[in-house]
N, C-alpha and C positions, 0 to 999 in steps of 0.2 A: 504493500500500500504506500510505503514511504517513497519507493522508486517512482511510482505513478505520480505522486504529488510533486516530486522533484522535476520529473519530466514536464508536467503541466506548468510548473512555475517557470522552467527554462523556456518553454514554448511561449508563454506570456511575455517574458522578457525579449525573446526574439521578435515577437509581433510588435512590441513597442519600438524595437530598433528598426524594423522594416518601415513602420509608419514614420519614424523620425527621418530616415534617409529619403523616403518618398517626398517628405516636406522639403528636405534640403534640395532635392532636384529642382523643385519649382521656385525656391526662394533665393538661393545663392547665385549671384551673377559674376563672382570672381573665382577664377580657376584655382588659385592657391588656397583661397579660403575653403573651397569645396574639398580639396585634398586633405586639408587639416581636419575638417569635419568628418570625413570618411574614416580616418584613423581613430579619431576620438570615439566615434560611435562603435567602431569595431572592437576597440579595447574594452569599452563599457559593456557591450552586449555579450561578448565572449568571455568576460572576466579574465582578460589576458594581461600579463605583465608588460608586454611590448607588442607593437604592431609595425608593419612596414608595407609600403606601397612601391612596387616596381613598375615603371612605365617604359614602353617602347619609344626610343628616340625616333621621331618621325623622319629625321634627316639621315641618321646613320643606321637605323634598324637595330641598334644595340639595346639590350635590356639594362636599365639603370635603376639603382635604388634612389628614388626621388625624394621621399619623405618618410620619416620614421618617428615613432613615439617610444620612449624608454631610453635606456643608456646609449644605444646606437644613435637615436635621434638627437640627443644632446650634443653629440660629436659631429653630426652631419651638417656641413656648411654648403655643400654642393652635391649634385648627383654623382653616385659612384657606379662606374661601369662594371657590370657583372660578366665575367668571362663565359663564353659559351661552354656548356658541358660542366660548369662548376656551380654547385649549390642547388638547393631545392627549387628555388624560384626559376632558375634556368631550365631545370628538368621539366617543371610544370609548363613553362612556356613552350618548349619544344614538343612536348607530348600532349598538350592541351588536356591534361588530366589533373584532377585535384589530388592532394597528398595529405595523409594523416601520418605523422611521425610521432611515435610514443617515446622514443629514446634517440635523440638527435645524434649523439656521438657513436651510436651503433649503426647508423645509416650511412652507407658509402657515398650517397649523394650530397651529404651535408658538407658545407663549405665553412670551416671554423675560423677563417681569417678575421671576420668582423668581431667574433667573440674575443679573439686574441688582442685586437686593437682597442676594443672598448672595455674589456674586463667583464663583460656580460657572460653569463653561462646559460646557454640554450638547452632546455630539457626536452620540450615537446613543441611540435610545429603543426599548424594548419596552414596550407598554402593552396590557393585556387587560381586558375587562369582567368583572365578578364579579356573578353572579346565580344564584338558585336558582329554577328553574322560571320563574314570571313576576315574582318578587320581585327588584327591583334592590338590590344591595348596594354596588356602587361600582366602582372600577378599581384595578388594581395595575400598577406600572411599575418598571422598572430602567433605569439610565442608565449609559452609557459602559462597555463591556467593558474589563477591565484588560489583556487579552492580545492585543487586535487593534483595528483602527480602528473597526469597527462590528459590531453584531449581524447574524446571518444567519437564514435560514429554519429551520435546525435549532434554533437558539436559541428562535425563536418557538414552534415545535411543543412544545419542552420546557417553555417558560414557560406555554403554554396548559394543558398537563397539570397543571402545578403549580397554576395558577389554579383549576382545578376543585376540587382538594382544599382550597385556601384558602377558597373560597366555602362549601364544606360546613362547614369549621371555624368560620367566622364565624357562619353561620346557626345552627349547633348551640349555640355559646356564647351567642348572643342569646336563644335559647330557654331556656337554663339560667338566664340573668340574669332573664328575665321570670318564670320559675317561682319563682326565689329572691325576687324583689320581691313576687310575689303572696303567697307564704308569709309574708313579713315583714309585708305589709299585713294579712293575716288575723290574724296574731299581734297587731299593733298595735290592730286593731279589737276583738279579744277583750279586750285589756287596757283599751281605752277604754270598752267596754261594762261591764266589771267596775267601773271607776272611777266611771262615771256612776251605776250602780245603788247605789254606796255613798253617794250623795247623797240617795237616797230612803229613807224610813223602813223599818226592819226590822220594827218592831212598832208597830201602831196603838193609841192609847190606848183604854181601855175602863173604864167605871165602872158603878155601879149605875144611873146616869141617862143614860149616853152609850154609844152603840155606833157603830162606824165600820167600813166595808168599802171595799175599793179594787180596781182593776184597772189594769194598766199594760202596754201593748203597743206597742213601737216598730214603725214601718213598715219600718225598716231595722235594722241591728245596734244603732245608737245613735239617740237621738231628741232632739227639742226640747221634748217635753212634760215636765211635772214636777208633783209634788204633795207636800204635807207636812201633818202634824198634830202639834202639840206643845203642851205645857202650860207656862204661864208663872207662874201662881199656882194654888193649889189651887182646883179648880172653875172655872178660866178657861183655855180652850183656843183656840189659833189654828190656822187652816188656810189653805192656799193651793192653788189649781189654776191652772196656767199653760201657755202654749203659745208657744214661740219661733217667730217667722216663719222658715220654711225647714226643711230637714232635714239629716241627716248630721252631720259633724264640727263645722262652724261653729255650728249650732244647739245641739249638745250642749255645746260650750264656753261659749256664752252662758248656757245653762241652768244649768251648774255655777256660773258666776260669779254669776248672779242669785240663786240659792237660797242661796249662801254669804252674800251681802250681807244678804238678808232676815233670816236667823237672827241676825245681829249686832245689828240695831237694833230688833227687836220687843221691847218691854219690857212688864212687867206693867201692866195697866190701860190700855194704849195703845189708842186708837181705830183701827179698820181704815183710816179715811180718812187719818189722820195718817201711819200706817205706809206706806200706799200712796203718799202724796205724797213722803215721804222716799226711798222706794225708787225712784220715778220719777226724781227729780232725780239720784240717784246713777247710775242707768242712762243718763240723758242725757249724763253726763260720760264714761261708759265704753263705751257701745254703739257698735259699728261702724256707720257710715252705711248706711242702708237696711235695718237689722235692727231689729225691735221685738218686744215681748212682750205678749200678751193675758193677763189674769189676773183672778182673783177672790181677794181676800184678806179673810178673815173671822175673827170671834171667836165662840166658842160658850160660852154661859152656861147649862149644863144645868139648874141649879136654877130658873132663870127661864123655862125652855123657850124660849130666845131665841137666834137666830143673827143676828148683825150682820155685814154685809159691804159692801165697796166693789168696784166693777167698773171695769176698764180694758180696754175693747174686747172683753170676753169674753161668750160666750153665757150666758143666764140659766139658773138651775137648774130642775129639775123637782121639784114637790112632790107627795108621795103621802100622803094623809091616811088616818086609821084606817079610815074607811068605804070605802076603795078609790077615792075620787075623786082624779084626777090633774090638775094644772094647771101652767101655766108663768106665773109671776107677772110683772107689769110691774116693771121695775127702772130705777133711775137709773144711767146709765153715762157714762164719759168715754173719750177716745181711749186707745189702747194705751200701754204704758210705753215710755219711751226716745225719745219724739218731741217733746213739748212740756214745757219746764221750767215749774216752779211751777204745774202743773196742779192744779185743785181737784177733789176727788172727793166725791160725795154718799154718805150712809149709807143702806143698805137694811136692813130688819129683817124677819125671819120669825119668827112665833110658831108653834111646833109643839107640838101636844098629844101625850100619850103614845101610842105606836104609830104615829106619823107619821114620815116622813123626807124629807130633801132630797137630791137627786142632782145633784152638780156634775160637769161633764164637759168635755172638749175637743172641738173640731169634727170630730175623727175619727169621732165617733158619728153626727152628723147629716149629715156629708159622706162617708159610706161609700157608694161607688158600686158598682152592679152592672154586668153586662156591657152593659146598655143605657144606662149613664151616668146612671141615676136614683139620687138619694140616698135614704137611709133616711128615711122620712116621719115627721113629728111624730106623726101619728095612730098609726103602728105603735109608736112609743116609748111613747105614752100607754097603749095597749092592753097592752103588755108589762108596764109598771109596775102597771097596775090589776090584772092577773091574777097578779102574782108574789107577792102577800101582803106581810105586814109585816116579814118577816125580811130584813135588809139583804143578807146573803150570797146569798140566793136571788134577790133583785132584781137585784143586780149580775150574777150568773150568767145570768139571763134576758136581760139587755141584751146581754151578750157573745154569747150564742147567737143572738139575733135579728140582730145585726150580721153575724155570720158567715154565717147563712143568706141574708140579703139580698145579700151580696157574692158568694156562691157561689165559683166558681173564680178570681175576679178577685183579684189581689194587693192588699193594703191600700194605699189611696191616701195615707193620713196616719196619724200616730201617734194612739193612742187612750188616754185616761185617764178613769177613772170614780171618783169619790169620793162615797160615800153616807154621810150622817150621820143617825143616828136618835136620838130622845130618848124615854126610857122613862117 
């Protein structure tokens, strides 16, 4: 009769523990707080001297002692990797089977190193695997019952029921954490996009002799492409079109750094070759190894119908003349920025008559790939420009449409920037 009462009392305590952990699943929103609560409840429900939670490292797939209660927990400052094939928890993980150990030092699977390092003496162990469907989570164990020499089968059954709720709680919390991280990432990307766009010109200059039109489309939320047009002296305008090698956040950071540098040291009357050389040396000092920038830096003198520019590894412009003729001029170019210090750049000049314009762009235009991996052809670009007329906005819109039609349903392979400069 006594045994029946004991078992009933233990079942009641188990029920209380299960109700408690169910409430924890729905109330705790912090992962570390949940893990602490899991061990506290485990020790209390199982009347154990110590408890330990081993989790699978999602990056390395290693089993790690993540949190513990008792003498080992007092010494645990960071996760301890458990070698494969060593210890009860490792065996439970690999075999996906619960273990009841009545005498730890008589079990060959027992790994006594933690006892030796902490001074704790393990007598009896309950250890259960934690998993959700096919996803491994880890293992949970309690050590040394406080009210008897060792754990028994009723304890194991109770602990397994508790383990099912623990696995659900951890899986749910990890899903919440991933969702939270994703939302934070989306928020950070939105802010990064807003910051990056602040480096680009809000309004392009326009005079009786000069007209400018542009298009900027990142392949992702943020990009490595950039452009700018600014006036340094009355009737003297500078422009730049550039492309940072790579995509995403690193390229965007280098883009912001590079554009900020350029605006600081372009002075009135400065030659594009001198400005590009100074810019290159500064980038050689600051650029992360393996990253570089292709760019065209130029000066517009509308009264002289002249565009001067220097090229650092960038694609040449397209020229559309008043009669509808389109050509790609031969240019003098040097390697990209940020690779070779003290690089010398050659000056290119374009004389544009009234009604003509130059189209500068990044390689997202000519390297726009369709489903068959074919790039947008030079002939298609020439035809589009020839048929688009003298209006810059119309010409840029025609190029955008041609690129999108060529690509079809394929996502953009690269960032795309187009800057058209016309002289009236």
